[in-house]
C-alpha positions as CSV (number, residue, x, y, z in Angstrom):
1,M,0.0,0.0,0.0
2,L,2.8,2.4,0.8
3,T,4.4,1.9,-2.6
4,L,1.0,2.6,-4.2
5,L,0.5,5.8,-2.3
6,L,4.1,7.0,-3.1
7,R,3.3,6.4,-6.8
8,H,0.6,9.1,-6.5
9,Y,2.8,11.7,-4.9
10,R,2.2,14.2,-7.7
11,R,-1.5,14.0,-7.1
12,F,-1.3,14.3,-3.4
13,A,1.2,17.2,-3.6
14,V,-0.9,19.2,-6.0
15,F,-4.1,18.7,-3.9
16,S,-2.6,19.4,-0.5
17,G,-0.4,22.3,-1.7
18,G,-3.2,23.9,-3.7
19,M,-5.8,23.7,-0.9
20,A,-3.3,24.9,1.7
21,L,-2.4,27.9,-0.6
22,F,-6.1,28.6,-0.9
23,C,-6.7,28.5,2.9
24,T,-3.7,30.6,3.6
25,A,-4.8,33.2,1.0
26,Q,-8.3,33.3,2.7
27,L,-6.6,33.9,6.0
28,I,-4.5,36.7,4.7
29,G,-7.7,38.3,3.3
30,T,-9.2,38.5,6.7
31,G,-6.5,41.1,7.6
32,F,-3.9,38.9,9.4
33,E,-0.5,40.3,8.6
34,L,2.2,37.6,9.2
35,P,5.9,37.5,8.3
36,L,7.0,34.8,5.9
37,I,7.9,32.4,8.7
38,G,4.4,32.9,10.1
39,L,2.8,32.1,6.7
40,L,4.9,28.9,6.5
41,A,3.8,28.0,10.0
42,V,0.2,28.3,8.8
43,F,0.7,26.7,5.4
44,L,2.6,23.5,6.5
45,P,0.0,22.1,9.0
46,I,-2.9,22.8,6.6
47,A,-1.0,21.1,3.8
48,A,-0.4,18.1,6.1
49,L,-4.1,17.8,6.9
50,F,-5.1,18.0,3.3
51,M,-2.4,15.3,2.5
52,V,-4.1,13.0,4.9
53,A,-7.5,13.8,3.3
54,A,-6.1,13.1,-0.1
55,V,-4.8,9.7,0.9
56,G,-8.2,8.9,2.4
57,V,-10.0,9.9,-0.8
58,Y,-7.7,7.7,-2.8
59,I,-8.2,4.7,-0.5
60,W,-11.9,4.9,-0.2
61,I,-13.0,6.2,-3.7
62,P,-10.0,5.5,-6.0
63,R,-12.3,5.8,-9.1
64,H,-12.6,9.5,-8.4
65,R,-8.9,10.2,-7.7
66,G,-8.9,12.6,-10.7
67,L,-10.9,15.1,-8.6
68,L,-7.8,15.6,-6.3
69,E,-5.6,17.2,-8.9
70,I,-8.5,19.2,-10.4
71,T,-9.4,20.5,-6.9
72,G,-5.8,21.2,-6.1
73,A,-5.2,23.1,-9.4
74,A,-8.4,25.1,-8.7
75,G,-7.0,26.0,-5.3
76,I,-3.8,27.3,-6.8
77,I,-5.7,29.4,-9.3
78,C,-8.1,30.7,-6.7
79,A,-5.3,31.6,-4.4
80,I,-3.6,33.7,-7.1
81,I,-7.0,35.4,-7.8
82,L,-7.4,36.1,-4.1
83,F,-3.9,37.5,-3.8
84,Y,-4.3,40.0,-6.6
85,A,-7.9,40.9,-5.5
86,H,-6.5,41.8,-2.1
87,K,-3.6,43.7,-3.6
88,F,-5.9,45.9,-5.6
89,G,-8.5,46.3,-2.9
90,H,-11.2,44.0,-4.2
91,G,-10.7,41.1,-1.9
92,G,-14.0,41.4,-0.1
93,M,-15.8,40.2,-3.2
94,I,-14.4,36.7,-3.1
95,Q,-13.6,36.4,0.6
96,G,-15.0,33.6,2.8
97,I,-18.0,31.9,1.3
98,G,-17.4,33.8,-2.0
99,G,-13.9,32.3,-2.2
100,V,-15.3,28.7,-1.6
101,I,-17.9,29.3,-4.4
102,A,-15.1,30.6,-6.7
103,L,-13.1,27.5,-5.9
104,L,-15.9,25.2,-6.8
105,L,-16.7,27.0,-10.0
106,I,-13.1,26.9,-11.1
107,A,-12.9,23.1,-10.3
108,V,-16.1,22.4,-12.2
109,G,-14.8,24.5,-15.1
110,L,-11.4,22.6,-15.2
111,R,-13.1,19.2,-15.1
112,T,-15.5,20.2,-17.9
113,L,-12.6,21.6,-20.0
114,L,-10.5,18.4,-19.5
115,H,-13.3,16.2,-20.7
116,S,-14.8,18.4,-23.4
117,K,-14.8,17.9,-27.2
118,W,-12.0,20.5,-27.4
119,S,-10.0,18.3,-25.0
120,R,-10.5,15.2,-27.2
121,K,-9.5,17.2,-30.3
122,I,-6.3,18.4,-28.7
123,G,-5.6,14.9,-27.4
124,T,-5.9,13.3,-30.9
125,Q,-3.1,15.7,-32.0
126,T,-0.9,15.0,-29.1
127,T,1.4,12.0,-28.5
128,W,1.7,10.9,-24.9
129,R,5.2,9.6,-24.1
130,D,5.9,7.8,-20.8
131,R,9.1,6.3,-19.6
132,H,10.0,4.3,-16.5
133,S,13.0,2.2,-15.5
134,G,14.2,0.4,-12.4
135,H,16.0,-2.5,-10.8
136,V,14.0,-5.8,-10.6
137,P,15.6,-8.5,-8.5
138,Y,14.4,-11.4,-10.6
139,P,15.7,-13.3,-13.7
140,A,15.0,-11.9,-17.1
141,R,13.0,-14.9,-18.2
142,L,10.4,-14.3,-15.4
143,I,10.1,-10.6,-16.2
144,W,9.6,-11.4,-19.9
145,R,7.0,-14.0,-19.0
146,H,4.8,-11.6,-17.0
147,V,5.3,-8.4,-19.1
148,V,5.2,-9.5,-22.8
149,P,1.7,-10.4,-24.0
150,G,1.5,-14.0,-25.1
151,A,4.5,-15.1,-23.2
152,A,2.2,-16.8,-20.7
153,E,-1.5,-17.2,-19.9
154,P,-3.6,-14.0,-19.9
155,A,-4.0,-14.2,-16.1
156,D,-0.2,-14.2,-15.7
157,H,0.2,-10.7,-17.2
158,C,1.6,-8.3,-14.7
159,T,-1.4,-5.9,-14.9
160,G,-3.7,-8.6,-13.7
161,M,-6.3,-7.2,-16.1
162,M,-5.7,-9.2,-19.3
163,A,-8.8,-11.3,-20.1
164,R,-8.0,-12.8,-23.5
165,Y,-5.1,-13.4,-25.9
166,D,-5.7,-14.6,-29.4
167,E,-3.1,-15.1,-32.1
168,D,-4.0,-13.8,-35.5
169,E,-4.7,-16.5,-38.0
170,E,-2.8,-14.8,-40.9
171,D,0.1,-13.0,-39.2
172,P,2.2,-14.8,-36.6
173,D,3.5,-11.4,-35.3
174,T,0.0,-10.0,-34.7
175,V,-2.2,-10.8,-31.7
176,H,-5.5,-9.6,-30.3
177,V,-5.8,-8.9,-26.6
178,T,-8.6,-7.8,-24.3
179,F,-8.1,-6.1,-20.9
180,K,-10.8,-6.0,-18.3
181,G,-12.3,-2.6,-17.5
182,R,-14.8,-1.2,-15.0
183,K,-18.1,-3.1,-14.8
184,D,-18.7,-4.7,-18.2
185,R,-16.4,-2.5,-20.2
186,A,-13.2,-3.8,-21.7
187,A,-10.3,-2.5,-23.7
188,Q,-9.4,-4.3,-26.9
189,Y,-6.1,-3.9,-28.8
190,T,-4.4,-5.5,-31.8
191,L,-0.7,-5.8,-31.2
192,T,1.9,-6.2,-34.0
193,F,5.3,-7.2,-32.8
194,L,8.1,-5.2,-34.4
195,E,10.8,-6.8,-32.3
196,R,10.7,-9.9,-30.1
197,D,14.2,-10.9,-28.8
198,H,13.6,-13.2,-25.9
199,P,14.3,-12.4,-23.1
200,S,16.0,-9.0,-23.6
201,A,14.0,-6.8,-26.0
202,C,10.4,-6.4,-27.1
203,R,8.7,-3.7,-29.1
204,F,5.1,-3.7,-30.5
205,F,2.7,-1.4,-32.2
206,F,-0.8,-1.4,-30.7
207,Q,-4.1,0.0,-31.9
208,G,-7.6,-0.4,-30.5
209,S,-10.1,1.1,-28.1
210,E,-9.8,2.0,-24.4
211,A,-12.5,0.8,-21.9
212,D,-14.3,4.1,-22.4
213,G,-14.4,3.7,-26.1
214,T,-11.5,6.1,-27.0
215,V,-9.7,4.9,-30.1
216,V,-5.9,4.9,-29.6
217,D,-2.7,3.7,-31.1
218,G,1.0,3.7,-30.2
219,I,4.2,1.8,-29.6
220,F,5.4,0.0,-26.4
221,S,9.1,-0.9,-25.9
222,L,10.7,-3.1,-23.3
223,R,14.4,-3.5,-22.6
224,I,15.8,-6.0,-20.0
225,T,19.4,-5.7,-19.1
226,V,20.9,-8.5,-17.0
227,L,22.9,-7.2,-14.1
228,E,23.7,-10.5,-12.4
229,R,22.2,-13.9,-12.4
230,D,19.0,-13.0,-10.7
231,A,18.7,-9.3,-11.2
232,C,17.9,-7.0,-14.1
233,F,17.4,-3.4,-15.1
234,V,14.1,-3.0,-16.8
235,S,13.3,0.0,-19.0
236,C,9.8,0.7,-20.6
237,V,8.8,3.4,-23.0
238,E,5.3,3.9,-24.3
239,E,4.0,6.3,-26.9
240,R,0.2,6.6,-27.2
241,C,-1.9,8.8,-29.5
242,G,-5.7,9.5,-29.3
243,L,-6.2,10.1,-25.6
244,S,-8.2,13.2,-24.5
245,L,-6.3,16.0,-22.7
246,G,-8.1,14.9,-19.5
247,S,-6.8,11.3,-19.9
248,L,-3.3,12.5,-20.6
249,V,-3.3,14.6,-17.4
250,E,-4.7,11.6,-15.4
251,R,-2.0,9.2,-16.8
252,W,0.7,11.7,-15.8
253,F,-0.6,11.9,-12.2
254,D,-1.1,8.1,-12.2
255,D,2.5,7.5,-13.3
256,A,1.0,4.7,-15.4
257,L,4.2,2.8,-16.3
258,G,5.6,3.1,-12.8
259,Y,2.3,1.6,-11.5
260,Q,2.7,-1.3,-14.0
261,Q,6.2,-2.0,-12.7
262,D,4.8,-2.0,-9.1
263,K,2.3,-4.6,-10.2
264,L,5.0,-6.6,-11.8
265,L,7.1,-6.6,-8.6
266,E,4.0,-7.5,-6.6
267,M,3.3,-10.5,-8.8
268,L,6.9,-11.7,-8.9
269,D,7.2,-11.4,-5.1
270,A,4.0,-13.4,-4.6
271,R,5.0,-16.2,-7.0
272,Y,8.7,-16.4,-6.8
273,G,9.7,-14.5,-3.7
274,E,10.8,-17.5,-1.8
275,T,13.3,-18.5,-4.5
276,Y,14.4,-15.1,-6.0
277,G,14.0,-11.5,-5.1
278,P,14.5,-9.8,-1.7
279,R,12.8,-12.7,0.2
280,K,15.0,-15.5,-1.1
281,P,16.6,-17.6,1.6
282,E,20.2,-16.9,2.9
283,V,21.4,-20.2,1.3
284,A,20.5,-18.8,-2.1
285,L,22.2,-15.6,-1.3
286,A,25.4,-17.4,-0.4
287,D,25.4,-19.2,-3.8
């Protein structure tokens, strides 16, 4: 759970920082004049409280996690507005309840904008590029088995979401995969392997539809560098086109590829941790 929460540090930081700025700006607007150290003394405890609140929201209603960064961004924008309103003597108009209403309106406006037709149009002209790499204390063959589609049964894929895997009847380098989505929705992709050098390198082109019906395409690359007998350095790069601007923002806050590596490590630990990895016995370490 701690690893999962740390993966969302961007989201929690924007929410807690934005809301703490908003509350501090509201306090300044009431007439309190504090030195910088005093403002920090107010800001930091408020940020800590909102950080706890953000973690609670993620744990209890993870489906609505996107509201955290939207609300945090709205808090930052509203704090800037409050600052300049007070500076030019118009702070009373958006002080107190007025400031809260302004915060809610900005948050609703941002959410509407990120999921609008304009957002989808911008998204179709934008290529999302994500990169993640890290040390994995397991043999390359096991990493390959649980990352590369088709290297094992669908249920063995590291995401835990692959439902079907079907080889194309005409092209041995093309496969059709289905990933489970929320409720009865599913994501379906056609993968065409451009490189498949077991167990060190894999690259494939994918195209299909997300669980929400968005049509996407892109390229996924995997590189596995053997560091020692039972440890590797894994690097993943993904380019994806067709996502809406809102989806792009959410994927950045989710750290999508980092989350996938967390799931890979979780699966490897559960299945092979007693033989490999950080939980392997001392005898194996001595070897």
